[in-house]
N, CA, C and O atoms as a GROMACS GRO file, in nm:
protein
  352
    1MET      N    1   6.047  11.365  12.058
    1MET     CA    2   5.999  11.484  12.136
    1MET      C    3   5.955  11.581  12.039
    1MET      O    4   6.018  11.606  11.936
    2LYS      N    5   5.841  11.637  12.076
    2LYS     CA    6   5.775  11.743  11.992
    2LYS      C    7   5.832  11.883  12.050
    2LYS      O    8   5.845  11.903  12.171
    3TYR      N    9   5.862  11.971  11.956
    3TYR     CA   10   5.916  12.104  12.005
    3TYR      C   11   5.804  12.207  11.959
    3TYR      O   12   5.747  12.199  11.850
    4ASN      N   13   5.780  12.301  12.050
    4ASN     CA   14   5.682  12.402  12.023
    4ASN      C   15   5.725  12.534  12.101
    4ASN      O   16   5.837  12.546  12.150
    5SER      N   17   5.628  12.630  12.108
    5SER     CA   18   5.675  12.753  12.153
    5SER      C   19   5.687  12.750  12.300
    5SER      O   20   5.746  12.842  12.358
    6GLY      N   21   5.632  12.642  12.368
    6GLY     CA   22   5.650  12.626  12.513
    6GLY      C   23   5.773  12.542  12.555
    6GLY      O   24   5.792  12.512  12.672
    7THR      N   25   5.857  12.507  12.455
    7THR     CA   26   5.980  12.430  12.481
    7THR      C   27   6.093  12.530  12.546
    7THR      O   28   6.120  12.637  12.492
    8PRO      N   29   6.150  12.492  12.655
    8PRO     CA   30   6.257  12.576  12.712
    8PRO      C   31   6.362  12.602  12.597
    8PRO      O   32   6.390  12.516  12.514
    9LYS      N   33   6.419  12.730  12.601
    9LYS     CA   34   6.516  12.764  12.516
    9LYS      C   35   6.651  12.683  12.523
    9LYS      O   36   6.715  12.663  12.420
   10VAL      N   37   6.690  12.639  12.638
   10VAL     CA   38   6.801  12.554  12.656
   10VAL      C   39   6.788  12.427  12.580
   10VAL      O   40   6.882  12.384  12.514
   11ILE      N   41   6.668  12.364  12.590
   11ILE     CA   42   6.654  12.239  12.512
   11ILE      C   43   6.659  12.255  12.357
   11ILE      O   44   6.715  12.175  12.282
   12LEU      N   45   6.594  12.369  12.318
   12LEU     CA   46   6.611  12.400  12.168
   12LEU      C   47   6.756  12.436  12.127
   12LEU      O   48   6.794  12.407  12.014
   13GLU      N   49   6.831  12.492  12.209
   13GLU     CA   50   6.969  12.524  12.171
   13GLU      C   51   7.038  12.390  12.164
   13GLU      O   52   7.109  12.367  12.066
   14LYS      N   53   7.024  12.299  12.259
   14LYS     CA   54   7.092  12.171  12.254
   14LYS      C   55   7.050  12.096  12.126
   14LYS      O   56   7.134  12.034  12.062
   15TYR      N   57   6.924  12.101  12.089
   15TYR     CA   58   6.865  12.034  11.979
   15TYR      C   59   6.922  12.084  11.856
   15TYR      O   60   6.955  12.008  11.766
   16VAL      N   61   6.936  12.212  11.849
   16VAL     CA   62   7.003  12.275  11.712
   16VAL      C   63   7.138  12.252  11.713
   16VAL      O   64   7.192  12.234  11.604
   17ALA      N   65   7.216  12.248  11.830
   17ALA     CA   66   7.362  12.219  11.827
   17ALA      C   67   7.381  12.064  11.783
   17ALA      O   68   7.478  12.029  11.717
   18ARG      N   69   7.288  11.981  11.821
   18ARG     CA   70   7.298  11.833  11.782
   18ARG      C   71   7.277  11.817  11.644
   18ARG      O   72   7.350  11.741  11.580
   19ILE      N   73   7.178  11.886  11.586
   19ILE     CA   74   7.148  11.874  11.443
   19ILE      C   75   7.264  11.927  11.370
   19ILE      O   76   7.307  11.864  11.273
   20ASP      N   77   7.320  12.043  11.411
   20ASP     CA   78   7.431  12.105  11.342
   20ASP      C   79   7.546  12.010  11.340
   20ASP      O   80   7.614  12.001  11.237
   21ARG      N   81   7.572  11.940  11.443
   21ARG     CA   82   7.696  11.857  11.450
   21ARG      C   83   7.666  11.733  11.361
   21ARG      O   84   7.755  11.688  11.289
   22ARG      N   85   7.549  11.679  11.362
   22ARG     CA   86   7.502  11.576  11.276
   22ARG      C   87   7.523  11.613  11.125
   22ARG      O   88   7.584  11.541  11.047
   23TRP      N   89   7.467  11.727  11.093
   23TRP     CA   90   7.471  11.770  10.953
   23TRP      C   91   7.614  11.782  10.915
   23TRP      O   92   7.648  11.739  10.805
   24ASN      N   93   7.707  11.838  10.998
   24ASN     CA   94   7.844  11.861  10.960
   24ASN      C   95   7.914  11.715  10.932
   24ASN      O   96   7.992  11.692  10.839
   25GLN      N   97   7.872  11.625  11.028
   25GLN     CA   98   7.931  11.496  11.012
   25GLN      C   99   7.891  11.433  10.884
   25GLN      O  100   7.975  11.373  10.818
   26LEU      N  101   7.771  11.443  10.845
   26LEU     CA  102   7.719  11.373  10.716
   26LEU      C  103   7.774  11.447  10.597
   26LEU      O  104   7.817  11.385  10.500
   27ASN      N  105   7.773  11.578  10.604
   27ASN     CA  106   7.839  11.659  10.495
   27ASN      C  107   7.984  11.624  10.473
   27ASN      O  108   8.027  11.614  10.358
   28ASN      N  109   8.063  11.606  10.580
   28ASN     CA  110   8.196  11.563  10.557
   28ASN      C  111   8.215  11.416  10.506
   28ASN      O  112   8.308  11.384  10.432
   29LEU      N  113   8.131  11.337  10.545
   29LEU     CA  114   8.123  11.201  10.498
   29LEU      C  115   8.095  11.200  10.343
   29LEU      O  116   8.165  11.134  10.265
   30LEU      N  117   7.989  11.278  10.305
   30LEU     CA  118   7.958  11.294  10.164
   30LEU      C  119   8.070  11.345  10.080
   30LEU      O  120   8.101  11.293   9.972
   31LEU      N  121   8.134  11.455  10.135
   31LEU     CA  122   8.246  11.509  10.063
   31LEU      C  123   8.364  11.414  10.044
   31LEU      O  124   8.430  11.412   9.940
   32THR      N  125   8.389  11.336  10.151
   32THR     CA  126   8.490  11.230  10.143
   32THR      C  127   8.469  11.131  10.035
   32THR      O  128   8.557  11.105   9.952
   33VAL      N  129   8.340  11.071  10.035
   33VAL     CA  130   8.300  10.981   9.928
   33VAL      C  131   8.311  11.028   9.788
   33VAL      O  132   8.357  10.957   9.698
   34VAL      N  133   8.265  11.154   9.771
   34VAL     CA  134   8.277  11.215   9.640
   34VAL      C  135   8.421  11.233   9.592
   34VAL      O  136   8.457  11.207   9.477
   35THR      N  137   8.504  11.282   9.693
   35THR     CA  138   8.637  11.292   9.648
   35THR      C  139   8.704  11.170   9.617
   35THR      O  140   8.778  11.164   9.519
   36ASP      N  141   8.683  11.070   9.693
   36ASP     CA  142   8.746  10.933   9.660
   36ASP      C  143   8.694  10.884   9.542
   36ASP      O  144   8.773  10.820   9.472
   37GLY      N  145   8.559  10.901   9.494
   37GLY     CA  146   8.507  10.860   9.366
   37GLY      C  147   8.571  10.938   9.253
   37GLY      O  148   8.605  10.879   9.151
   38ILE      N  149   8.589  11.067   9.268
   38ILE     CA  150   8.657  11.126   9.162
   38ILE      C  151   8.805  11.096   9.138
   38ILE      O  152   8.858  11.104   9.028
   39LYS      N  153   8.870  11.057   9.258
   39LYS     CA  154   9.001  11.002   9.244
   39LYS      C  155   9.013  10.873   9.164
   39LYS      O  156   9.101  10.851   9.081
   40TYR      N  157   8.916  10.792   9.198
   40TYR     CA  158   8.903  10.661   9.135
   40TYR      C  159   8.889  10.684   8.983
   40TYR      O  160   8.963  10.628   8.902
   41LEU      N  161   8.791  10.770   8.950
   41LEU     CA  162   8.767  10.796   8.797
   41LEU      C  163   8.892  10.857   8.734
   41LEU      O  164   8.920  10.836   8.616
   42PHE      N  165   8.964  10.929   8.811
   42PHE     CA  166   9.088  10.977   8.748
   42PHE      C  167   9.187  10.863   8.714
   42PHE      O  168   9.244  10.856   8.606
   43TYR      N  169   9.204  10.774   8.815
   43TYR     CA  170   9.300  10.654   8.780
   43TYR      C  171   9.246  10.561   8.683
   43TYR      O  172   9.323  10.492   8.617
   44ILE      N  173   9.109  10.552   8.668
   44ILE     CA  174   9.051  10.456   8.563
   44ILE      C  175   9.082  10.535   8.423
   44ILE      O  176   9.131  10.476   8.327
   45ASN      N  177   9.050  10.663   8.420
   45ASN     CA  178   9.073  10.745   8.299
   45ASN      C  179   9.212  10.734   8.259
   45ASN      O  180   9.236  10.702   8.142
   46ALA      N  181   9.312  10.757   8.346
   46ALA     CA  182   9.448  10.753   8.319
   46ALA      C  183   9.492  10.623   8.253
   46ALA      O  184   9.566  10.623   8.155
   47GLY      N  185   9.446  10.516   8.309
   47GLY     CA  186   9.477  10.384   8.266
   47GLY      C  187   9.410  10.351   8.129
   47GLY      O  188   9.464  10.278   8.047
   48GLY      N  189   9.297  10.405   8.111
   48GLY     CA  190   9.238  10.390   7.981
   48GLY      C  191   9.312  10.467   7.870
   48GLY      O  192   9.328  10.420   7.758
   49CYS      N  193   9.355  10.587   7.908
   49CYS     CA  194   9.437  10.663   7.813
   49CYS      C  195   9.565  10.589   7.767
   49CYS      O  196   9.600  10.582   7.650
   50ILE      N  197   9.625  10.539   7.862
   50ILE     CA  198   9.749  10.448   7.838
   50ILE      C  199   9.712  10.340   7.754
   50ILE      O  200   9.779  10.316   7.654
   51ALA      N  201   9.608  10.267   7.785
   51ALA     CA  202   9.577  10.146   7.708
   51ALA      C  203   9.538  10.180   7.554
   51ALA      O  204   9.577  10.112   7.459
   52ILE      N  205   9.451  10.299   7.542
   52ILE     CA  206   9.426  10.338   7.405
   52ILE      C  207   9.545  10.376   7.328
   52ILE      O  208   9.567  10.331   7.216
   53ILE      N  209   9.625  10.462   7.391
   53ILE     CA  210   9.752  10.508   7.321
   53ILE      C  211   9.833  10.394   7.274
   53ILE      O  212   9.886  10.395   7.163
   54THR      N  213   9.845  10.283   7.369
   54THR     CA  214   9.916  10.177   7.316
   54THR      C  215   9.855  10.095   7.213
   54THR      O  216   9.924  10.040   7.126
   55PHE      N  217   9.722  10.083   7.218
   55PHE     CA  218   9.652  10.004   7.115
   55PHE      C  219   9.667  10.083   6.978
   55PHE      O  220   9.697  10.025   6.873
   56ILE      N  221   9.644  10.210   6.985
   56ILE     CA  222   9.667  10.285   6.863
   56ILE      C  223   9.799  10.288   6.802
   56ILE      O  224   9.817  10.289   6.680
   57GLY      N  225   9.901  10.289   6.900
   57GLY     CA  226  10.041  10.279   6.842
   57GLY      C  227  10.083  10.150   6.787
   57GLY      O  228  10.177  10.146   6.708
   58THR      N  229  10.019  10.040   6.824
   58THR     CA  230  10.064   9.905   6.781
   58THR      C  231  10.010   9.879   6.645
   58THR      O  232  10.072   9.801   6.573
   59ALA      N  233   9.906   9.933   6.602
   59ALA     CA  234   9.835   9.887   6.475
   59ALA      C  235   9.808  10.002   6.384
   59ALA      O  236   9.740  10.099   6.419
   60GLU      N  237   9.866   9.988   6.261
   60GLU     CA  238   9.855  10.093   6.166
   60GLU      C  239   9.713  10.112   6.117
   60GLU      O  240   9.669  10.224   6.091
   61ALA      N  241   9.639   9.999   6.106
   61ALA     CA  242   9.499  10.000   6.062
   61ALA      C  243   9.410  10.075   6.161
   61ALA      O  244   9.320  10.150   6.126
   62VAL      N  245   9.443  10.050   6.287
   62VAL     CA  246   9.370  10.112   6.387
   62VAL      C  247   9.390  10.267   6.395
   62VAL      O  248   9.300  10.341   6.436
   63ARG      N  249   9.506  10.310   6.356
   63ARG     CA  250   9.533  10.457   6.362
   63ARG      C  251   9.453  10.526   6.238
   63ARG      O  252   9.430  10.647   6.239
   64GLN      N  253   9.418  10.453   6.144
   64GLN     CA  254   9.348  10.514   6.032
   64GLN      C  255   9.186  10.535   6.052
   64GLN      O  256   9.115  10.609   5.984
   65ARG      N  257   9.149  10.460   6.150
   65ARG     CA  258   9.010  10.465   6.196
   65ARG      C  259   8.975  10.585   6.281
   65ARG      O  260   9.063  10.641   6.346
   66ASP      N  261   8.854  10.625   6.282
   66ASP     CA  262   8.806  10.746   6.377
   66ASP      C  263   8.780  10.711   6.514
   66ASP      O  264   8.808  10.793   6.602
   67TRP      N  265   8.725  10.586   6.545
   67TRP     CA  266   8.671  10.553   6.675
   67TRP      C  267   8.775  10.559   6.781
   67TRP      O  268   8.747  10.616   6.887
   68PRO      N  269   8.899  10.504   6.763
   68PRO     CA  270   9.003  10.504   6.864
   68PRO      C  271   9.031  10.661   6.906
   68PRO      O  272   9.054  10.691   7.023
   69TRP      N  273   9.028  10.744   6.815
   69TRP     CA  274   9.070  10.877   6.851
   69TRP      C  275   8.950  10.946   6.928
   69TRP      O  276   8.973  11.036   7.010
   70TYR      N  277   8.820  10.903   6.901
   70TYR     CA  278   8.710  10.957   6.986
   70TYR      C  279   8.714  10.899   7.124
   70TYR      O  280   8.692  10.967   7.224
   71VAL      N  281   8.742  10.777   7.125
   71VAL     CA  282   8.760  10.721   7.262
   71VAL      C  283   8.874  10.788   7.344
   71VAL      O  284   8.857  10.818   7.463
   72LEU      N  285   8.987  10.809   7.280
   72LEU     CA  286   9.102  10.881   7.347
   72LEU      C  287   9.057  11.015   7.379
   72LEU      O  288   9.097  11.063   7.485
   73GLY      N  289   8.979  11.086   7.302
   73GLY     CA  290   8.929  11.214   7.327
   73GLY      C  291   8.829  11.209   7.453
   73GLY      O  292   8.837  11.296   7.539
   74LEU      N  293   8.746  11.117   7.461
   74LEU     CA  294   8.669  11.099   7.585
   74LEU      C  295   8.743  11.079   7.715
   74LEU      O  296   8.708  11.127   7.823
   75PHE      N  297   8.854  10.999   7.693
   75PHE     CA  298   8.941  10.984   7.811
   75PHE      C  299   9.000  11.109   7.861
   75PHE      O  300   9.003  11.137   7.981
   76PHE      N  301   9.051  11.192   7.758
   76PHE     CA  302   9.114  11.331   7.790
   76PHE      C  303   9.003  11.415   7.851
   76PHE      O  304   9.032  11.488   7.945
   77ILE      N  305   8.878  11.411   7.805
   77ILE     CA  306   8.781  11.492   7.864
   77ILE      C  307   8.760  11.455   8.000
   77ILE      O  308   8.753  11.545   8.083
   78GLY      N  309   8.749  11.320   8.040
   78GLY     CA  310   8.747  11.272   8.173
   78GLY      C  311   8.858  11.331   8.254
   78GLY      O  312   8.830  11.384   8.362
   79LEU      N  313   8.975  11.328   8.216
   79LEU     CA  314   9.086  11.381   8.282
   79LEU      C  315   9.077  11.530   8.310
   79LEU      O  316   9.115  11.575   8.418
   80ASN      N  317   9.029  11.602   8.217
   80ASN     CA  318   9.003  11.743   8.232
   80ASN      C  319   8.902  11.775   8.336
   80ASN      O  320   8.918  11.871   8.412
   81ILE      N  321   8.791  11.693   8.342
   81ILE     CA  322   8.683  11.707   8.434
   81ILE      C  323   8.739  11.685   8.576
   81ILE      O  324   8.701  11.754   8.671
   82ARG      N  325   8.832  11.583   8.589
   82ARG     CA  326   8.898  11.558   8.721
   82ARG      C  327   8.977  11.672   8.761
   82ARG      O  328   8.970  11.716   8.876
   83TRP      N  329   9.054  11.725   8.670
   83TRP     CA  330   9.135  11.846   8.696
   83TRP      C  331   9.058  11.960   8.733
   83TRP      O  332   9.101  12.033   8.822
   84PHE      N  333   8.934  11.990   8.668
   84PHE     CA  334   8.848  12.093   8.714
   84PHE      C  335   8.801  12.086   8.853
   84PHE      O  336   8.806  12.184   8.928
   85PHE      N  337   8.754  11.964   8.890
   85PHE     CA  338   8.706  11.934   9.033
   85PHE      C  339   8.825  11.947   9.130
   85PHE      O  340   8.802  11.988   9.244
   86LYS      N  341   8.937  11.918   9.096
   86LYS     CA  342   9.054  11.926   9.172
   86LYS      C  343   9.083  12.085   9.220
   86LYS      O  344   9.123  12.119   9.331
   87LEU      N  345   9.056  12.166   9.116
   87LEU     CA  346   9.079  12.313   9.134
   87LEU      C  347   8.978  12.381   9.228
   87LEU      O  348   9.005  12.485   9.288
   88ARG      N  349   8.862  12.318   9.238
   88ARG     CA  350   8.750  12.367   9.320
   88ARG      C  351   8.790  12.340   9.468
   88ARG      O  352   8.714  12.371   9.559
   0.00000   0.00000   0.00000
C-alpha cells in the first residue's frame, strides 16, 4: 500500500505503530543474540586461559618462551572486553 498526503491519519497511525512494534521486536532479538554471543566468547576465553595456564605450568621450557605469555595476555584481554560489555 502506498502512503501519501491523502492517506487517512488513522491508517498512518496504525502503520507507524506496527512499524514501531516490529522494530522493537527485531531490536530485542538482535540484543539477545549479541548478548549470547558475548557470553559464549567469555566461556571460550575462560577455558582458553585455564588451558594455557595449565600448559605453561607443566613445562619449564614453555615458561621460558614468550609466545605462551602473549597468548595468555590475549585471553585476559578477551575477558576484560567481556567485562566491559557486561558493565554497559
